[in-house]
RODO-2510 file (C-alpha; in nm, 4 decimals, decimal comma):
residues 420
     n   res          X          Y          Z
     1     m     1,7112    -1,1236    -1,0825
     2     k     1,3254    -1,1552    -1,0581
     3     r     1,0990    -1,1067    -1,3236
     4     l     0,7972    -0,8596    -1,2577
     5     r     0,5053    -1,0681    -1,1946
     6     t     0,1192    -0,9678    -1,0511
     7     l    -0,0545    -1,1510    -0,8337
     8     g    -0,0400    -1,4993    -1,0892
     9     l    -0,1415    -1,8225    -1,1108
    10     l     0,0130    -2,0037    -1,4501
    11     s     0,2618    -1,7896    -1,5770
    12     a     0,4781    -1,4393    -1,5728
    13     g     0,2889    -1,1415    -1,6395
    14     a    -0,0098    -1,3612    -1,7390
    15     f    -0,2376    -1,2160    -1,5052
    16     v    -0,4104    -0,8575    -1,4373
    17     l    -0,5088    -0,7709    -1,0808
    18     s    -0,9083    -0,6389    -1,0781
    19     a    -0,9193    -0,6532    -0,6894
    20     a    -0,6302    -0,7645    -0,4702
    21     y    -0,7277    -0,9011    -0,1519
    22     a    -0,9010    -0,5989    -0,0226
    23     l    -1,0356    -0,5866     0,3050
    24     a    -1,2379    -0,2902     0,4267
    25     l    -1,3286    -0,3917     0,7518
    26     k    -1,5309    -0,0624     0,8476
    27     d    -1,7887    -0,2164     0,5619
    28     r    -1,7408    -0,5745     0,6001
    29     k    -1,6620    -0,5522     0,2545
    30     a    -1,3979    -0,8040     0,1041
    31     e    -1,2943    -0,8219    -0,2782
    32     f    -1,0818    -1,0872    -0,4536
    33     a    -1,0985    -1,1190    -0,8528
    34     i    -0,7791    -1,2310    -1,0970
    35     d    -0,7852    -1,2599    -1,4500
    36     d    -0,5518    -1,4044    -1,6417
    37     d    -0,4850    -1,3876    -2,0574
    38     k    -0,5734    -1,7822    -2,0805
    39     g    -0,9194    -1,7567    -1,9739
    40     r    -0,9071    -1,8179    -1,6122
    41     s    -1,1096    -1,6116    -1,3710
    42     i    -1,1869    -1,6169    -1,0128
    43     s    -1,3829    -1,3478    -0,8335
    44     h    -1,4931    -1,3732    -0,4302
    45     i    -1,6852    -1,0926    -0,2957
    46     v    -1,8295    -1,0789     0,0296
    47     d    -2,0060    -0,8152     0,2280
    48     g    -2,0954    -0,9152     0,5696
    49     d    -2,3362    -1,2280     0,5629
    50     r    -2,3424    -1,1644     0,1766
    51     g    -2,1325    -1,2976    -0,0966
    52     d    -2,0876    -1,4235    -0,4212
    53     f    -1,8259    -1,6516    -0,5712
    54     s    -1,6913    -1,7458    -0,9065
    55     l    -1,4828    -1,9546    -1,1066
    56     r    -1,4112    -1,9641    -1,4771
    57     d    -1,1151    -2,2015    -1,6462
    58     d    -1,1528    -2,3117    -1,9772
    59     d    -1,4933    -2,5171    -2,0382
    60     r    -1,5593    -2,4959    -1,6636
    61     k    -1,7913    -2,2102    -1,4587
    62     i    -1,8358    -2,2179    -1,1469
    63     k    -2,0774    -1,9798    -0,9606
    64     a    -2,2000    -1,9292    -0,6205
    65     r    -2,4426    -1,6859    -0,4215
    66     w    -2,5423    -1,7073    -0,0881
    67     r    -2,7343    -1,4578     0,1098
    68     g    -2,7468    -1,4994     0,4953
    69     d    -2,4414    -1,7447     0,6697
    70     f    -2,4274    -2,1337     0,6661
    71     t    -2,2246    -2,3941     0,8607
    72     l    -2,1268    -2,7273     0,7959
    73     d    -2,1950    -3,0634     0,9341
    74     e    -1,9416    -3,2881     1,0975
    75     t    -1,7968    -3,4537     0,7977
    76     g    -1,7136    -3,0907     0,6662
    77     n    -1,8979    -3,1913     0,3235
    78     d    -2,2774    -3,0975     0,3947
    79     i    -2,4986    -2,8136     0,5235
    80     a    -2,5652    -2,8386     0,8642
    81     t    -2,7583    -2,4507     0,9028
    82     l    -2,8398    -2,2005     0,6851
    83     e    -2,9820    -1,8855     0,7652
    84     r    -3,1505    -1,7526     0,4240
    85     s    -2,9686    -1,9174     0,0623
    86     l    -2,7386    -2,0558    -0,1169
    87     e    -2,7195    -2,1378    -0,4719
    88     i    -2,4537    -2,2979    -0,6890
    89     e    -2,3985    -2,3397    -1,0575
    90     i    -2,1617    -2,5194    -1,2202
    91     e    -2,1363    -2,5473    -1,6151
    92     e    -1,8987    -2,7715    -1,7632
    93     d    -1,8682    -2,9650    -2,1133
    94     g    -2,1851    -2,7582    -2,2088
    95     a    -2,3897    -2,9471    -1,9677
    96     r    -2,5390    -2,6990    -1,6472
    97     e    -2,5956    -2,8086    -1,3356
    98     t    -2,7549    -2,6105    -1,0276
    99     a    -2,8284    -2,6832    -0,6606
   100     e    -3,0585    -2,4257    -0,4270
   101     f    -3,0699    -2,4237    -0,0849
   102     d    -3,3103    -2,2324     0,0932
   103     e    -3,4154    -2,1868     0,4804
   104     d    -3,7938    -2,2598     0,5732
   105     d    -3,9162    -2,2583     0,9375
   106     g    -3,5612    -2,3907     1,0234
   107     e    -3,5423    -2,7312     0,7488
   108     i    -3,3013    -2,6609     0,4642
   109     e    -3,4758    -2,7408     0,1390
   110     r    -3,2759    -2,8332    -0,1479
   111     t    -3,3477    -2,8366    -0,5314
   112     y    -3,1626    -2,9631    -0,8041
   113     y    -3,1581    -2,9205    -1,1868
   114     r    -2,9990    -3,0402    -1,5137
   115     g    -3,0333    -2,7650    -1,7046
   116     d    -3,3597    -2,5870    -1,6390
   117     d    -3,4898    -2,8932    -1,5272
   118     e    -3,5506    -2,9612    -1,1822
   119     q    -3,4647    -3,3345    -1,0620
   120     a    -3,7175    -3,5188    -0,8706
   121     v    -3,5820    -3,6210    -0,5167
   122     g    -3,3598    -3,9319    -0,4778
   123     p    -3,0512    -4,0575    -0,3662
   124     e    -2,9016    -3,9670    -0,6992
   125     t    -3,0370    -3,6032    -0,6758
   126     d    -2,8730    -3,6205    -0,3336
   127     a    -2,5390    -3,6991    -0,4093
   128     a    -2,5543    -3,4578    -0,7013
   129     i    -2,6493    -3,1743    -0,4594
   130     k    -2,3679    -3,2864    -0,2178
   131     n    -2,1032    -3,3065    -0,5381
   132     l    -2,1830    -2,9703    -0,6673
   133     l    -2,1616    -2,8204    -0,2654
   134     l    -1,8295    -3,0131    -0,2538
   135     r    -1,6958    -2,8588    -0,5540
   136     f    -1,7229    -2,4810    -0,4664
   137     l    -1,6274    -2,5124    -0,1114
   138     r    -1,3025    -2,7148    -0,3182
   139     a    -1,2608    -2,4102    -0,5295
   140     s    -1,3546    -2,1343    -0,3313
   141     g    -1,2146    -2,2665     0,0132
   142     m    -1,5055    -2,0800     0,2340
   143     k    -1,5175    -2,2638     0,5340
   144     a    -1,1623    -2,4072     0,5358
   145     d    -1,1325    -2,3895     0,8705
   146     e    -1,4574    -2,5856     0,9704
   147     r    -1,3845    -2,8648     0,6994
   148     v    -1,0043    -2,9033     0,8134
   149     a    -1,1768    -2,9660     1,1683
   150     a    -1,3876    -3,2202     1,0283
   151     i    -1,1410    -3,4260     0,8506
   152     m    -0,8707    -3,3787     1,1011
   153     n    -1,1783    -3,5451     1,3456
   154     s    -1,2036    -3,8355     1,0697
   155     s    -0,8830    -3,9149     0,9138
   156     g    -0,6150    -3,6714     1,1000
   157     a    -0,3938    -3,4752     0,9514
   158     e    -0,3105    -3,7163     0,6306
   159     g    -0,6969    -3,6721     0,5551
   160     v    -0,6606    -3,3397     0,5306
   161     l    -0,3189    -3,3116     0,3120
   162     d    -0,5422    -3,5547     0,1064
   163     e    -0,7797    -3,2696     0,0573
   164     i    -0,5390    -2,9734    -0,0409
   165     a    -0,3889    -3,2102    -0,2812
   166     v    -0,7276    -3,2093    -0,4628
   167     l    -0,8301    -2,8291    -0,4010
   168     d    -0,8719    -2,6312    -0,7250
   169     s    -0,7234    -2,2893    -0,6569
   170     d    -0,4312    -2,1658    -0,4864
   171     h    -0,6841    -1,9303    -0,3320
   172     a    -0,8172    -2,2152    -0,1362
   173     r    -0,4762    -2,4288    -0,0807
   174     r    -0,3831    -2,1376     0,0833
   175     r    -0,6638    -2,1182     0,3500
   176     y    -0,6953    -2,4896     0,3945
   177     i    -0,2509    -2,4859     0,4783
   178     l    -0,3443    -2,1866     0,7336
   179     a    -0,5854    -2,3890     0,9105
   180     l    -0,3714    -2,7297     0,9042
   181     t    -0,0794    -2,5304     1,0329
   182     e    -0,2274    -2,3603     1,2925
   183     a    -0,4337    -2,6415     1,4106
   184     a    -0,1811    -2,9863     1,4265
   185     e     0,1678    -3,0431     1,4174
   186     l     0,3018    -3,1989     1,0712
   187     s     0,5527    -3,4836     1,0888
   188     d     0,8180    -3,4024     0,8108
   189     d     0,6446    -3,5973     0,5658
   190     g     0,3441    -3,3642     0,6206
   191     i     0,5348    -3,1069     0,5954
   192     l     0,7043    -3,2169     0,2458
   193     r     0,3410    -3,3125     0,1268
   194     l     0,2859    -2,9528     0,1798
   195     a     0,6048    -2,8731     0,0154
   196     d     0,4467    -3,0280    -0,2960
   197     e     0,1286    -2,8971    -0,2601
   198     l     0,3277    -2,5319    -0,2731
   199     k     0,5243    -2,6002    -0,6237
   200     k     0,1362    -2,5620    -0,7762
   201     m     0,0812    -2,2507    -0,6680
   202     e     0,1591    -1,9530    -0,9260
   203     s     0,0230    -1,6594    -0,6708
   204     d     0,2913    -1,5174    -0,5050
   205     h     0,0345    -1,3809    -0,2603
   206     d    -0,0892    -1,7260    -0,1681
   207     l     0,2190    -1,8999    -0,2041
   208     s     0,3970    -1,6427     0,0511
   209     r     0,1262    -1,6442     0,3008
   210     a     0,0978    -2,0551     0,3205
   211     l     0,4922    -2,0919     0,3500
   212     r     0,5025    -1,8376     0,6238
   213     s     0,2184    -2,0031     0,7964
   214     i     0,4125    -2,3311     0,7691
   215     i     0,7492    -2,1888     0,8891
   216     e     0,5537    -2,0062     1,1962
   217     h     0,3823    -2,2545     1,3026
   218     q     0,5535    -2,5848     1,2800
   219     t     0,8700    -2,7315     1,3569
   220     i     1,0919    -2,7069     1,0348
   221     s     1,3981    -2,9304     1,0445
   222     e     1,7025    -2,9979     0,8170
   223     t     1,5052    -3,2253     0,6425
   224     t     1,2589    -2,9572     0,5653
   225     t     1,3745    -2,6344     0,4990
   226     p     1,5310    -2,7225     0,2090
   227     a     1,2509    -2,8150     0,0433
   228     l     1,0332    -2,4665     0,1652
   229     i     1,3177    -2,2665     0,0621
   230     a     1,2651    -2,4306    -0,2622
   231     a     0,8933    -2,3786    -0,2804
   232     a     1,0162    -2,0256    -0,1989
   233     d     1,2242    -1,9599    -0,5082
   234     s     0,9394    -1,9532    -0,7649
   235     l     0,7869    -1,6072    -0,5624
   236     e     0,8753    -1,3165    -0,8321
   237     s     0,7094    -1,0487    -0,6137
   238     d     1,0325    -0,9270    -0,3589
   239     h     0,7935    -0,8326    -0,1024
   240     d     0,6496    -1,1559    -0,0753
   241     t     0,9686    -1,2953    -0,0467
   242     r     1,1304    -1,0875     0,1596
   243     k     0,8263    -1,1566     0,4024
   244     v     0,9763    -1,5305     0,3901
   245     i     1,2844    -1,4268     0,4242
   246     e     1,2013    -1,2440     0,7104
   247     a     1,0053    -1,5662     0,8440
   248     f     1,2810    -1,8145     0,8011
   249     a     1,5255    -1,5877     0,9612
   250     e     1,3352    -1,6435     1,3223
   251     t     1,3701    -2,0132     1,2432
   252     p     1,7175    -2,2020     1,3475
   253     l     1,8747    -2,2558     1,0485
   254     n     2,1909    -2,5380     0,9655
   255     d     2,4946    -2,3497     0,7329
   256     a     2,3455    -2,5399     0,4441
   257     s     1,9883    -2,4183     0,4460
   258     m     2,1514    -2,0816     0,5397
   259     t     2,3108    -2,1049     0,2472
   260     l     2,0090    -2,1816     0,0001
   261     l     1,8396    -1,8892     0,2226
   262     l     2,1101    -1,6339     0,1075
   263     a     2,0724    -1,7642    -0,2606
   264     l     1,6845    -1,6485    -0,2271
   265     y     1,7936    -1,3226    -0,0629
   266     e     2,0030    -1,2383    -0,3239
   267     s     1,7102    -1,2781    -0,6303
   268     l     1,5474    -0,9449    -0,4660
   269     d     1,5222    -0,6225    -0,6690
   270     s     1,3864    -0,4154    -0,4487
   271     d     1,6166    -0,1802    -0,2297
   272     h     1,3457    -0,1337     0,0406
   273     d     1,2960    -0,5129     0,0629
   274     t     1,6363    -0,6074     0,0296
   275     r     1,7304    -0,3818     0,3234
   276     v     1,4191    -0,4986     0,5198
   277     a     1,5492    -0,8744     0,4818
   278     t     1,9149    -0,7818     0,5796
   279     e     1,7619    -0,6211     0,8774
   280     a     1,5959    -0,9836     0,9749
   281     l     1,8913    -1,1627     0,8511
   282     l     2,1292    -0,9806     1,0711
   283     e     1,8691    -1,0992     1,3742
   284     s     1,8867    -1,4595     1,3107
   285     d     2,1098    -1,6281     1,5301
   286     s     2,2118    -1,9029     1,2567
   287     l     2,4185    -1,6243     1,0973
   288     s     2,7499    -1,6722     1,0841
   289     a     3,0818    -1,4522     0,9494
   290     d     3,0984    -1,5614     0,6130
   291     h     2,7231    -1,5114     0,5681
   292     a     2,7484    -1,1699     0,6707
   293     a     3,0425    -1,0912     0,4363
   294     r     2,7863    -1,2333     0,2053
   295     i     2,4611    -1,0539     0,2704
   296     l     2,6929    -0,7360     0,2926
   297     i     2,8290    -0,7759    -0,0867
   298     a     2,4806    -0,8814    -0,2061
   299     a     2,3245    -0,5814    -0,0690
   300     a     2,5965    -0,3894    -0,2109
   301     a     2,5767    -0,5396    -0,5487
   302     q     2,1551    -0,5450    -0,5443
   303     i     2,0978    -0,1648    -0,3573
   304     d     2,1270     0,1440    -0,5643
   305     s     1,9839     0,3258    -0,3215
   306     n     2,2307     0,5584    -0,0932
   307     h     1,9691     0,5732     0,1738
   308     d     1,9109     0,2136     0,2001
   309     m     2,2442     0,0813     0,1265
   310     r     2,3399     0,3406     0,3960
   311     l     2,1060     0,1796     0,6663
   312     v     2,2588    -0,1457     0,5531
   313     l     2,5801    -0,0639     0,6663
   314     t     2,4587     0,1017     0,9963
   315     e     2,2958    -0,2391     1,0669
   316     f     2,5883    -0,3951     1,0572
   317     a     2,8039    -0,1691     1,2259
   318     p     2,7950    -0,3609     1,5736
   319     v     2,8727    -0,6669     1,3725
   320     v     3,1865    -0,4854     1,1931
   321     v     3,3168    -0,3866     1,5267
   322     s     3,2980    -0,7406     1,7067
   323     d     3,4423    -0,9371     1,4282
   324     e     3,7440    -0,7153     1,1919
   325     a     3,7007    -1,0083     0,9440
   326     l     3,3748    -0,8401     0,8256
   327     l     3,5534    -0,4725     0,7656
   328     e     3,6544    -0,5789     0,4081
   329     a     3,2876    -0,6919     0,3263
   330     w     3,1711    -0,3421     0,4836
   331     l     3,4348    -0,1309     0,3230
   332     k     3,3003    -0,2726    -0,0221
   333     g     2,9887    -0,1803     0,0377
   334     f     3,0828     0,1732     0,1567
   335     g     3,2490     0,1710    -0,1919
   336     v     2,8936     0,2334    -0,3542
   337     l     2,7798     0,4828    -0,1548
   338     d     2,8079     0,8175    -0,3857
   339     s     2,6286     1,0448    -0,1231
   340     s     2,8549     1,2548     0,0969
   341     h     2,5717     1,3220     0,3534
   342     d     2,4957     0,8726     0,3809
   343     q     2,8964     0,8116     0,3415
   344     r     2,9180     1,0516     0,6545
   345     l     2,6340     0,8555     0,8508
   346     a     2,8389     0,5565     0,7747
   347     i     3,1602     0,6086     0,9222
   348     v     3,0326     0,7979     1,2141
   349     s     2,8281     0,4717     1,2888
   350     l     3,0863     0,2412     1,3341
   351     i     3,2525     0,5102     1,5867
   352     d     2,9592     0,5339     1,7867
   353     e     2,9245     0,1471     1,7981
   354     g     3,2434     0,1737     1,9658
   355     a     3,5121     0,1187     1,6530
   356     n     3,8837     0,1727     1,8347
   357     d     4,0862    -0,1004     1,6706
   358     a     4,4069     0,0759     1,4798
   359     n     4,3188    -0,1399     1,1632
   360     v     3,9555    -0,0265     1,1619
   361     v     4,0087     0,3599     1,2228
   362     a     4,3328     0,3036     0,9454
   363     a     4,0246     0,2177     0,7076
   364     l     3,7741     0,4648     0,8067
   365     l     4,0556     0,7540     0,7755
   366     n     4,1103     0,6345     0,3796
   367     a     3,7811     0,6040     0,3295
   368     v     3,7065     0,9683     0,4384
   369     k     3,9238     1,0479     0,1383
   370     e     3,5977     0,9090    -0,1189
   371     i     3,3748     1,1662     0,0281
   372     d     3,3625     1,4995    -0,2213
   373     s     3,1939     1,7166     0,0396
   374     s     3,4215     1,9086     0,2308
   375     h     3,1932     1,9665     0,5433
   376     d     3,1131     1,5810     0,5319
   377     q     3,4694     1,5011     0,5300
   378     r     3,5435     1,7323     0,7858
   379     v     3,2613     1,6385     1,0012
   380     a     3,3528     1,2625     0,9765
   381     l     3,7017     1,3021     1,0794
   382     q     3,6407     1,5123     1,3782
   383     a     3,4380     1,1987     1,4961
   384     l     3,7767     0,9993     1,4514
   385     a     4,0098     1,2537     1,6408
   386     d     3,9619     1,1038     1,9435
   387     l     4,0378     0,7691     1,7869
   388     v     4,3580     0,8254     1,6311
   389     g     4,5434     0,9636     1,9728
   390     d     4,9036     0,9906     2,0021
   391     d     4,9372     0,6781     1,7377
   392     e     5,1689     0,7881     1,4878
   393     t     5,0514     0,5893     1,1622
   394     l     4,7018     0,7116     1,2303
   395     r     4,7804     1,0871     1,2566
   396     a     4,9781     1,0396     0,9268
   397     a     4,6686     0,8749     0,7693
   398     y     4,5052     1,1370     0,9334
   399     r     4,6598     1,4385     0,8027
   400     d     4,6551     1,2595     0,4041
   401     a     4,2967     1,2204     0,4623
   402     a     4,2667     1,6042     0,5781
   403     a     4,4945     1,7129     0,2987
   404     s     4,2184     1,5602     0,0666
   405     i     3,9689     1,8657     0,1951
   406     d     3,9080     2,1117    -0,0718
   407     s     3,7703     2,3625     0,1715
   408     e     4,0608     2,5512     0,3122
   409     s     3,8457     2,6337     0,6556
   410     d     3,7344     2,3015     0,6793
   411     r     4,0706     2,1106     0,6366
   412     e     4,2157     2,3547     0,9270
   413     r     3,9413     2,2646     1,1401
   414     a     3,9667     1,8978     1,0956
   415     l     4,3637     1,9057     1,1784
   416     g     4,2847     2,1410     1,5001
   417     a     4,0677     1,8359     1,6164
   418     i     4,3973     1,6442     1,6522
   419     g     4,5681     1,9523     1,7671
   420     e     4,7626     2,0561     1,4572
***
C-alpha cells in the first residue's frame, strides 16, 4: 500500500506544500512553492506579465525577477525581445553572479556583476550572461515551449532529450516533457529515454502529468509500456496514480502490460480513487475476464466504503451478466458489503442488466440472506420473483431466502410475489 506523501522532490514525507500548483485565471496569478526538510525550496510566482522565481538547494541559490514578458531567439538560449526588465542572480560556493536585462528604445541592455562589481563588456561577460540565463531557464522551466521548438529545429527530438537530461527540477522536466511529447512523435528509444528521466522525478504532480502526456500523445508499445508503468510505481498520491491508470486504460495493452497495470491499481488506498480507476479499467478494450476478476477481488480488499464498493459492483453488472465466470468474484465483492441498502441495490443492478441464468439467480437468492434489513430483503426478493418462474429449485431457494426475513409482513409480501 502507498505511504502518505505530499508533492515531494526527494523523500517521502519530506515536503511541506506552501502553495501547490494553484492557478487563479481570474486575476492571472499562478503560484508554485515547495520547501523540503533538506534545505531545498522552489518558488515560482506569476502575476500577469510580472514574476519571481527562486530555487535554493544546498549551497546554491537561483533568483530571477521579470517585469514584462520576454521571448527567446532562434537558438532558445538568448533573449530576442524584452518588454521591460529581467534580473537573474545565482549564488554558489560563496560567489554571487548577477545578470540584468533592460529594455531601452527597442534594444536590450545587458549588465553583468560578480558580487557587487560590474564587469566590463566583452566576450567573457557575454558568455557569463548567457550561462546565467540558461541556468535560470533550465531550473524554472520557463519558455519551455520556445526552447523545445528551437532545439527541435537545430538537433531534433534527440537534442531535446539531451536537454531534459540536464534540467534542474521536476517542475522544469514536466514542462519540457509536455512540450516535446505534444510536438514530436518519438521512437521507442526516445520514450525509453524519457522513462529514465521520469525516474529522477519525486514530485507526484509533475511525474503524473509528464507520464500522462507521454501516454496521451505518443504511441506506446509492448517495449515502452512496462518502463512507463515502472516509473509510475514510485507515485504515492492515490489521485495522481489513478490519473495515470485512467490514461493507460485508454491505450491498447497486451496481457503482460495489463498485469503490470493491475499491480499499480492494487497499490491504491483511497476508496474514491479505487472506484474511479475501476470504472476506467472496465472501459479498456484490453481487459480480459481474468483481469476483471482480479480487479473485483482487489476492489473488495481495498475499498471500505459500502457506497463505493456497491458502485463498483454495479459497474461490473453488465460484465457479470455476460460472463458467468465472473460471478464468483462479484459475490466476493458483495460479501464485503454490510449496508442493507447497498446490498439490495447491488442485487437489483444485476437484475436490471438482464441476469436470468438459473445459476446467477440462485446465487442472488442466497445473497439476499446476507441482508439484515427485512425491508431490503423483501424488495430484493420481489425484484427476483419474475426470474424464479416455475423452476422448483429456484422457488425452493426463494422460499428459503424469504424465511430469513424477520418481519412477518415483509416475509408474506415477498412470498406473495411468487404466488405463495
